[in-house]
Structures are given as C-alpha cells and as structure tokens.
LOVEX-311444 format. One line per field, with one value per residue: residue in one letter; residue number from 0; x negated, y negated, z of N, C-alpha, C in turn. Coordinates in Angstrom, 1 decimal. Each point is the difference from the previous one (the first is absolute). Layout:
<kolmars>
marnu: (a	...)
fido: (NUM	...)
n_xx: (X	...)
n_yy: (Y	...)
n_zz: (Z	...)
ca_xx: (X	...)
ca_yy: (Y	...)
ca_zz: (Z	...)
c_xx: (X	...)
c_yy: (Y	...)
c_zz: (Z	...)
</kolmars>
This chain:
<kolmars>
marnu: (m	k	d	s	s	a	n	v	q	k	e	q	k	e	q	k	e	q	k	e	q	k	t	k	r	q	l	i	q	k	c	h	l	c	g	a	i	i	e	t	y	v	e	l	s	e	c	p	t	c	k	k	h	f	f	p	l	n	y	w	d	k	a	t	c	v	s	t	k	e	m	y	m	k	l	f	s	t	s	d	e	l	s	e	e	d	l	i	k	g	i	h	v	l	w)
fido: (0	1	2	3	4	5	6	7	8	9	10	11	12	13	14	15	16	17	18	19	20	21	22	23	24	25	26	27	28	29	30	31	32	33	34	35	36	37	38	39	40	41	42	43	44	45	46	47	48	49	50	51	52	53	54	55	56	57	58	59	60	61	62	63	64	65	66	67	68	69	70	71	72	73	74	75	76	77	78	79	80	81	82	83	84	85	86	87	88	89	90	91	92	93	94)
n_xx: (-29.9	0.8	-1.4	-0.8	0.8	0.3	-1.1	0.4	0.5	-1.1	-0.9	0.4	0.4	-1.3	-0.4	1.0	-0.3	-1.5	0.3	0.3	-1.3	-0.5	0.9	-0.3	0.6	-0.7	1.1	-0.1	1.3	0.5	0.4	1.0	0.4	-0.8	-1.0	0.4	-1.4	0.8	-0.9	0.1	0.2	1.1	1.0	0.4	1.1	-0.9	-0.1	-1.5	0.5	1.1	-0.3	-0.7	1.1	-0.7	0.5	-0.3	-1.2	0.2	0.9	-0.1	-1.7	0.1	1.2	0.3	-0.1	0.1	0.5	-1.3	-0.2	-0.1	1.0	0.5	-0.2	0.5	0.6	-0.5	-1.3	-1.3	-1.1	-0.5	1.3	-0.7	0.3	-1.2	0.6	-0.5	-1.1	0.8	-0.1	-1.3	0.8	0.0	-1.2	-0.5	-0.5)
n_yy: (0.3	-1.4	-0.5	0.9	-0.5	-1.5	0.3	0.9	-0.6	-0.8	0.7	0.4	-1.5	-0.1	1.5	-0.5	-1.4	0.6	0.9	-1.0	-1.0	1.1	0.2	-1.1	0.4	-0.9	-0.7	0.6	-1.0	-0.2	-1.3	0.8	-0.9	-0.5	1.2	-0.2	-0.1	1.4	0.0	1.7	0.8	-0.7	0.9	-0.8	-0.4	-1.5	-0.7	-0.3	-0.1	1.1	0.7	0.7	0.6	0.8	1.2	0.7	0.3	0.8	-1.2	0.9	0.3	-1.4	-0.8	0.6	-0.5	-1.2	-0.3	-0.1	-1.1	0.4	0.8	-1.1	-0.5	1.0	-0.2	-1.1	0.4	0.5	-0.5	0.6	-0.4	-0.8	0.4	0.3	1.0	-0.5	-0.1	-1.3	0.6	-0.8	0.0	1.2	-0.1	1.2	-0.8)
n_zz: (29.4	0.4	-0.5	0.1	1.2	-0.3	0.0	0.7	0.6	0.0	0.2	1.2	0.1	0.0	0.6	1.0	-0.2	0.2	0.5	0.7	0.0	0.3	1.1	0.5	-0.4	-1.0	0.1	-1.1	0.3	-1.0	0.7	-0.4	1.3	1.2	-0.2	1.2	0.1	0.4	1.2	0.3	1.2	0.0	-0.3	-1.2	0.8	-0.2	-1.1	0.5	-0.9	-0.8	0.6	-1.3	0.4	0.7	-0.6	1.0	-0.5	-1.2	-0.1	-0.9	0.0	0.5	-0.8	1.3	1.5	-0.4	1.3	0.7	0.6	1.7	-0.1	-0.7	1.4	0.5	-1.1	0.6	-1.1	1.1	-0.1	1.5	-0.1	-0.9	-1.4	-1.1	0.3	0.7	-0.5	0.0	-0.9	0.0	1.1	0.2	0.9	0.2	0.8)
ca_xx: (0.8	1.4	-0.5	0.0	1.3	0.5	-0.6	0.5	1.4	0.2	-0.3	1.2	0.8	0.0	0.5	1.0	0.2	-0.3	1.0	1.4	-0.1	0.0	1.2	0.9	-0.1	0.9	1.2	0.1	0.8	0.6	1.6	0.4	0.6	-1.2	-0.9	-0.8	-0.5	0.0	-0.9	0.8	0.2	1.2	1.2	0.8	1.2	0.5	-0.9	-0.1	-0.1	1.4	0.7	1.0	-0.2	-0.6	0.2	-1.0	-0.1	0.7	1.3	1.1	-0.5	-0.2	1.3	0.5	0.9	-0.2	1.2	-0.2	-1.1	-1.3	-0.6	-0.6	-1.2	-0.6	-0.5	-1.1	-1.2	-0.9	-1.0	-0.7	0.9	0.6	-0.7	0.6	1.4	1.4	0.3	0.5	-1.2	0.1	0.5	-1.1	-1.2	-0.7	-1.4)
ca_yy: (0.9	-0.7	-0.4	1.2	0.8	-0.8	0.3	1.4	-0.5	-0.8	1.0	1.0	-0.9	-0.5	1.0	0.3	-0.8	0.5	0.8	-0.6	-0.6	1.2	0.9	-1.1	-0.9	-1.3	0.6	-1.2	-0.1	-1.4	-0.1	0.1	-1.3	-1.4	0.2	-0.1	1.1	-0.1	0.9	0.2	1.0	0.8	-0.5	-1.0	0.5	-1.2	-0.8	-1.2	-1.2	0.1	0.4	1.0	1.2	1.2	1.2	0.9	1.1	1.1	0.3	0.6	1.4	0.0	-0.2	1.0	-0.5	-1.2	-0.8	-1.5	-0.7	0.6	1.3	-0.4	-0.6	1.2	0.7	-0.7	0.7	-0.6	0.1	1.0	1.5	0.0	0.7	-0.6	0.5	-0.7	-1.6	0.3	-0.5	-1.5	-0.3	0.5	1.0	0.4	-0.3)
ca_zz: (-0.2	-0.5	-0.9	-0.8	-0.4	-0.4	-1.0	-0.4	-0.2	-1.2	-1.2	-0.3	-0.2	-2.0	-0.6	-0.1	-0.9	-1.6	-0.2	-0.4	-1.5	-1.0	-0.7	-0.5	-1.6	0.0	-0.8	-0.9	-0.6	-0.6	-0.1	-1.4	-0.6	0.0	-0.3	1.4	0.6	1.8	0.5	1.7	0.4	0.2	-1.0	0.5	-0.4	-0.9	-0.2	0.9	-1.0	-0.5	1.3	-0.9	0.9	-0.4	0.9	0.3	-0.8	0.4	0.8	-0.6	0.7	1.2	0.3	-0.2	0.7	0.9	0.8	0.3	-0.4	0.5	-0.6	-1.2	-0.2	0.5	-1.3	-0.5	0.8	-0.1	-1.2	0.1	-0.2	-1.2	-0.7	-1.4	-0.7	1.0	-0.7	-1.3	-0.8	-0.7	1.1	1.3	0.2	1.1	-0.2)
c_xx: (1.1	0.0	0.6	1.4	0.6	-0.8	0.8	1.6	0.3	-0.3	1.5	1.2	-0.4	0.1	1.4	0.6	0.0	0.7	1.4	0.1	-0.3	1.3	1.3	0.4	1.2	1.2	0.0	1.1	0.5	1.5	0.5	1.1	-0.6	-1.0	-1.2	-0.9	-0.7	-1.1	0.3	-0.9	1.1	0.8	0.8	1.1	0.9	-1.5	0.1	-0.1	0.9	1.2	1.0	-0.6	-0.2	0.3	-1.3	-0.7	0.4	1.2	1.0	-0.2	0.3	1.3	0.9	1.7	-0.5	1.0	-0.3	-1.3	-1.0	-0.5	-0.3	-1.4	-1.4	-0.5	-1.1	-1.2	-1.0	-0.6	-0.5	1.1	0.5	-1.1	0.1	1.1	1.2	0.1	0.2	-1.1	0.3	0.4	-1.0	-1.1	-0.6	-1.5	-1.1)
c_yy: (-0.4	-0.3	1.4	0.8	-1.0	0.0	1.2	-0.4	-0.9	0.8	1.1	-0.8	-0.4	1.2	0.3	-1.0	0.4	1.0	-0.2	-0.3	0.9	0.5	-1.2	-0.1	-0.9	0.5	-2.1	0.0	-0.7	0.1	0.1	-1.2	-1.1	0.7	-0.3	1.2	0.0	0.8	0.0	1.2	1.0	-0.3	-1.6	0.1	-1.1	-0.6	-1.2	-1.4	-0.5	0.7	1.2	1.3	1.2	1.3	0.7	0.7	1.4	0.0	0.9	1.3	-0.5	-0.1	0.6	-0.2	-1.3	-0.7	-1.3	-0.6	0.4	1.2	-0.2	-0.7	0.9	0.9	-0.9	0.7	-1.1	0.4	1.2	1.4	-0.1	0.6	-0.6	0.4	-0.5	-1.8	-0.4	-0.8	-1.2	-0.9	-0.1	0.2	-0.3	-0.5	0.3)
c_zz: (-0.4	-1.7	-1.0	0.0	-0.5	-2.0	-1.0	0.0	-1.4	-1.5	-0.3	-0.2	-1.8	-0.7	-0.4	-0.8	-1.7	-0.2	-0.2	-1.4	-1.4	-0.2	-0.4	-1.6	0.0	-1.2	-0.8	-1.2	-1.0	-0.2	-1.3	-0.5	-0.3	-0.4	0.9	0.2	1.4	0.2	1.2	0.0	0.2	-1.3	1.0	-0.5	-0.8	-0.3	0.7	-1.1	-0.2	0.9	-0.6	0.9	-1.2	0.3	0.1	-0.9	0.3	0.7	-0.2	0.8	1.7	0.8	-0.1	0.5	0.5	-0.2	0.3	-0.7	0.4	-1.1	-1.6	0.0	0.2	-1.2	-1.0	0.6	-0.2	-1.5	-0.1	0.0	-1.5	-0.7	-1.3	-0.7	0.7	-0.7	-1.5	-1.0	-0.5	1.2	1.3	-0.4	1.3	0.2	1.0)
</kolmars>
C-alpha cells in the first residue's frame, strides 16, 4: 500500500516538473556593451560579466511612479510574463 502511494506521489511530482519545464521559457540576451550572451528565466538588472545596468523591457509602459529601488526591481519580469512584442530585436530572444 505504501509503495503504490509513493509511486503515485512520485508520478505527480514528475508531471508537475514536466509542466513547469514546458511553461518556463528561457530568455536569451546579449549585452550591448561587452557582447556577453546571458541565458536566464528572468530579466536581469545588470550584465554578470561587465556589470552594465539594464532597463526592464517595456520600461516606459511600466514605470509611472518609481521612487524606490524596491519598486524599480519589481519592474523586471520573468520569461513567462514576456511576449515577443516586449523584446528588443537583435538583443533578446525567448526560447
């Protein structure tokens, strides 16, 4: 009995992980300063190689009243929240 419930739990966990993998899109970005290729699941605020700061995608649509660093950091999206229209062509791609 314990073995069958453990197997069911294991299968449910595997299905959940597969679903997460299907919904997670990878954001591939090229730093326009140093040329580093960055692969992440969230927008970065700076390049990990040269430390060049980045604006969030669609900054002007999102930023109406940003007065603190915490509010600014909330403007950065995950890859699932982004669409092709949000990306800068030639610098970003969703995979």
